[in-house]
C-alpha positions as CSV (number, residue, x, y, z in Angstrom):
1,M,106.7,81.6,73.5
2,A,106.7,84.9,75.4
3,S,105.6,87.9,73.4
4,L,107.1,91.3,73.4
5,P,105.0,94.4,73.9
6,S,103.6,95.9,70.7
7,G,105.7,98.4,68.7
8,N,104.0,101.5,70.2
9,Q,104.7,100.3,73.8
10,R,108.4,99.9,73.6
11,H,111.3,102.0,72.3
12,S,114.1,99.5,71.8
13,I,114.7,95.8,71.3
14,R,117.9,94.1,72.4
15,F,119.4,90.9,71.1
16,G,123.0,89.7,71.8
17,A,125.3,92.7,71.8
18,F,122.9,94.7,69.6
19,E,120.0,97.1,70.3
20,A,117.5,98.4,67.8
21,D,116.2,101.8,68.7
22,L,112.7,102.1,67.3
23,R,112.4,105.8,68.0
24,S,115.5,106.9,66.2
25,G,115.6,104.1,63.7
26,E,119.2,103.3,64.7
27,L,121.1,100.0,65.3
28,R,123.7,100.0,68.1
29,R,126.3,97.5,69.1
30,N,127.7,97.7,72.7
31,G,126.4,101.3,72.7
32,G,128.1,102.3,69.4
33,R,126.0,103.1,66.4
34,V,126.1,100.7,63.5
35,K,125.6,102.2,60.0
36,L,122.4,100.7,58.6
37,Q,120.0,102.1,55.9
38,E,116.3,102.4,56.4
39,Q,115.0,99.4,54.5
40,P,117.4,96.9,56.1
41,F,116.5,98.4,59.5
42,Q,112.7,98.0,58.8
43,I,113.3,94.4,57.8
44,L,115.1,93.9,61.1
45,V,112.2,95.4,63.0
46,M,109.7,93.1,61.3
47,L,111.8,90.1,62.2
48,L,112.3,91.3,65.8
49,E,108.6,91.8,66.3
50,R,108.0,88.1,65.5
51,P,111.1,86.2,66.8
52,G,111.1,82.5,65.9
53,E,108.3,83.0,63.3
54,V,108.6,83.1,59.5
55,V,108.3,86.5,58.0
56,T,107.5,85.8,54.3
57,R,109.0,87.6,51.4
58,E,105.4,88.7,50.4
59,E,104.9,90.3,53.8
60,L,108.2,92.2,53.4
61,R,107.2,93.3,49.9
62,L,103.8,94.6,51.0
63,R,105.4,96.6,53.9
64,L,108.5,98.0,52.2
65,W,107.5,98.1,48.5
66,P,103.9,99.0,48.1
67,G,102.0,98.0,45.0
68,D,102.5,101.3,43.2
69,T,106.3,101.1,43.6
70,F,108.1,99.9,40.5
71,V,111.3,98.1,41.5
72,D,113.0,94.7,41.1
73,F,111.7,93.3,44.3
74,D,113.8,90.2,44.5
75,H,117.0,92.1,43.9
76,G,116.0,94.9,46.3
77,L,115.1,92.4,49.1
78,N,118.3,90.3,48.6
79,T,120.4,93.5,48.7
80,A,118.7,94.7,51.9
81,I,119.1,91.4,53.6
82,N,122.8,91.2,52.7
83,K,123.3,94.7,54.1
84,L,121.5,93.7,57.3
85,R,123.6,90.6,57.7
86,A,126.8,92.6,57.1
87,A,125.8,95.0,59.9
88,L,125.1,92.1,62.3
89,D,128.2,90.2,61.3
90,D,125.9,87.3,60.4
91,R,126.3,84.7,57.7
92,A,123.6,83.0,55.6
93,D,125.4,79.6,55.7
94,N,125.9,79.7,59.5
95,P,123.4,82.2,60.9
96,R,123.3,83.5,64.4
97,F,120.4,85.9,64.0
98,I,118.6,85.6,60.6
99,E,117.7,82.2,59.1
100,T,116.8,82.0,55.4
101,L,114.0,79.7,54.4
102,A,114.4,79.2,50.7
103,R,111.7,80.8,48.6
104,R,109.6,81.4,51.7
105,G,111.1,84.1,53.8
106,Y,113.3,84.7,56.9
107,R,113.2,83.9,60.6
108,F,114.9,85.6,63.6
109,I,116.4,82.8,65.6
110,A,118.2,84.6,68.5
111,P,116.5,85.5,71.8
112,V,115.3,89.2,71.9
113,A,114.3,91.4,74.8
114,S,112.5,94.7,75.2
115,E,113.9,97.6,77.3
116,A,111.5,96.5,80.0
117,G,113.4,93.2,80.3
118,E,110.8,90.9,78.8
119,T,112.4,88.2,76.7
120,A,111.1,86.3,73.7
121,A,112.9,83.3,72.3
122,P,112.4,81.1,69.3
123,P,110.0,78.2,70.0
124,A,111.6,75.1,71.6
125,D,110.6,72.8,68.8
126,H,112.4,75.1,66.3
127,A,115.5,75.0,68.5
128,V,115.4,71.2,68.6
129,E,114.9,70.9,64.9
130,A,117.8,73.3,64.2
131,S,120.0,71.4,66.6
132,A,119.1,68.1,64.9
133,Q,119.9,69.5,61.5
134,I,123.3,70.8,62.6
135,S,124.2,67.6,64.4
136,S,123.3,65.5,61.3
137,V,125.6,67.4,59.0
138,D,129.2,66.3,58.6
139,P,131.4,69.4,59.5
140,A,133.9,68.3,56.8
141,Q,131.1,68.6,54.2
142,V,130.0,72.0,55.5
143,G,133.6,73.3,55.4
144,E,132.9,75.7,58.2
145,L,135.3,78.7,58.6
146,P,135.8,80.7,61.7
147,Q,133.9,84.0,61.9
148,V,136.1,87.0,62.0
149,H,135.3,90.7,62.2
150,R,134.9,92.1,58.7
151,G,137.5,94.8,59.3
152,I,140.2,92.3,60.3
153,G,139.5,90.1,57.2
154,R,139.6,93.1,54.9
155,F,142.8,94.4,56.5
156,L,144.6,91.1,56.2
157,F,143.5,90.6,52.6
158,G,144.6,94.1,51.7
159,L,147.9,93.5,53.4
160,I,148.6,90.5,51.2
161,Q,147.9,92.5,48.1
162,V,150.4,95.2,49.2
163,M,153.0,92.5,49.8
164,Y,152.7,91.2,46.3
165,L,152.8,94.7,44.9
166,I,156.1,95.3,46.7
167,F,157.4,92.0,45.2
168,Y,156.5,93.2,41.7
169,I,157.8,96.7,42.0
170,V,161.1,95.8,43.6
171,S,161.7,93.1,41.0
172,L,160.9,95.4,38.1
173,A,163.2,98.0,39.5
174,R,166.0,95.4,39.7
175,L,165.4,93.4,36.5
176,G,169.0,93.3,35.6
177,R,169.9,91.8,38.9
178,V,167.0,89.3,38.6
179,G,168.5,88.1,35.2
180,E,171.9,87.6,36.8
181,I,170.5,85.6,39.6
182,G,168.4,83.6,37.2
183,S,171.4,82.8,35.0
184,R,173.4,81.4,38.0
185,A,170.5,79.5,39.4
186,S,169.2,77.9,36.2
187,A,172.3,77.2,34.1
188,G,171.9,79.8,31.4
189,F,168.2,80.3,31.5
190,G,168.5,83.8,32.9
191,R,166.8,85.4,29.9
192,A,163.8,83.1,30.3
193,V,163.6,84.0,34.0
194,F,163.9,87.7,33.1
195,V,161.0,87.4,30.7
196,V,158.8,85.4,33.0
197,V,159.4,87.8,35.9
198,L,158.7,90.8,33.7
199,L,155.4,89.4,32.2
200,T,154.0,88.1,35.5
201,A,154.8,91.3,37.3
202,V,153.2,93.4,34.6
203,L,150.1,91.2,34.7
204,G,150.0,91.0,38.5
205,I,150.1,94.7,39.2
206,P,146.7,95.5,37.8
207,V,145.2,92.4,39.4
208,R,146.6,93.4,42.8
209,L,145.4,97.0,42.4
210,Y,141.9,95.8,41.6
211,L,141.8,93.5,44.6
212,L,143.2,96.2,46.9
213,S,140.8,98.9,45.7
214,A,137.9,96.4,46.0
215,V,138.6,95.5,49.6
216,S,139.4,99.1,50.5
217,F,136.0,100.2,49.3
218,D,134.3,97.1,50.7
219,Y,133.0,95.9,47.4
220,R,130.3,93.3,48.2
221,G,130.8,91.4,45.0
222,L,134.4,90.7,45.8
223,G,133.7,87.1,46.9
224,A,132.2,86.1,43.5
225,K,134.9,88.1,41.6
226,F,137.7,86.5,43.5
227,R,136.3,83.0,42.9
228,R,136.5,83.6,39.2
229,L,140.0,85.1,39.4
230,F,141.4,82.4,41.6
231,P,142.4,79.9,38.8
232,F,144.6,82.7,37.4
233,V,145.8,84.1,40.7
234,L,146.9,80.6,42.0
235,P,149.7,79.9,39.5
236,L,150.7,83.5,39.6
237,D,151.1,83.4,43.3
238,C,152.8,80.0,43.2
239,F,155.5,81.4,40.9
240,W,156.1,84.5,43.0
241,A,156.4,82.2,46.1
242,L,160.0,81.8,44.7
243,A,160.7,85.5,45.2
244,P,162.8,84.9,48.4
245,F,165.4,83.1,46.3
246,L,166.2,86.5,44.7
247,L,167.7,87.3,48.1
248,V,169.4,83.9,48.6
249,E,172.8,85.6,48.8
250,Q,171.7,87.8,51.6
251,I,169.5,85.4,53.6
252,G,170.8,82.0,52.7
253,F,169.3,79.0,51.0
254,G,167.6,77.6,54.1
255,L,165.7,80.8,55.0
256,A,164.8,81.4,51.3
257,F,163.3,77.8,51.2
258,A,161.4,78.3,54.4
259,A,160.0,81.7,53.1
260,T,158.9,80.1,49.8
261,A,157.1,77.3,51.7
262,A,155.2,79.8,53.7
263,L,154.3,81.9,50.6
264,L,152.9,78.8,48.9
265,Y,150.1,78.9,51.5
266,V,149.3,82.5,50.9
267,P,146.9,82.1,47.8
268,F,144.8,79.6,49.8
269,S,144.7,82.0,52.8
270,Q,143.5,84.7,50.5
271,R,140.6,82.5,49.4
272,S,139.8,81.7,53.0
273,L,139.8,85.3,54.0
274,V,137.5,86.2,51.1
275,R,135.1,83.4,52.1
276,M,135.0,84.5,55.7
277,T,134.6,88.2,54.9
278,Y,132.4,88.1,51.7
279,A,130.4,84.9,52.2
């Protein structure tokens, strides 16, 4: 494997669309600066200095958290790695740059190049091993999802929450009309429809506001939170998939039915967006 010049002989290291500037301690993507804190950047530098080799958790601890530093090392390292992966748009379950070796450490698996043009790549035997592992896995078992830009995933997820908020607020503003439509459509059960719409809207508003604020502020724990909320969100969203029938007099039965069919898919699309954005 070709080796890169030592740290004091080079000023930057390139990999893919990224460049790590060792003088300024900055990460750039296609020339634009990527926000990355000091500890995640130092971890990146250690990995880039030894592409294709395992950098152990102990080595990272000794370099970034000296013996006289009192900190929860495991939590601190995991947090730093997650921030680094987020900056690189990388995923632990399908890595392009940083491979995790359970309980051992991490390995940089993409080719890297110094500013002088010298390139270092992972060892060939590692590439063959990784290829064999990937080919032996059934894609249906892995459940791979396409990689999307975090900003796009967050925007689409937030847009869905805004849509449901509009449903709730408009329905609450026209509760009397909702009761009339429910009475005609359900043979005298208008009051029951009225109560169900009222309760689900009142419960749904704080849930949507929470999810909207979480994705707006890019809360990293949203993936785990949404997995726990999903059993509650699914029946709520399935009920509100019937919302187009409140406009059946204006849009007709066929269009209302088609819109309801589309809305029944939305809760599952939310789950996919969260998995792609907050793996």
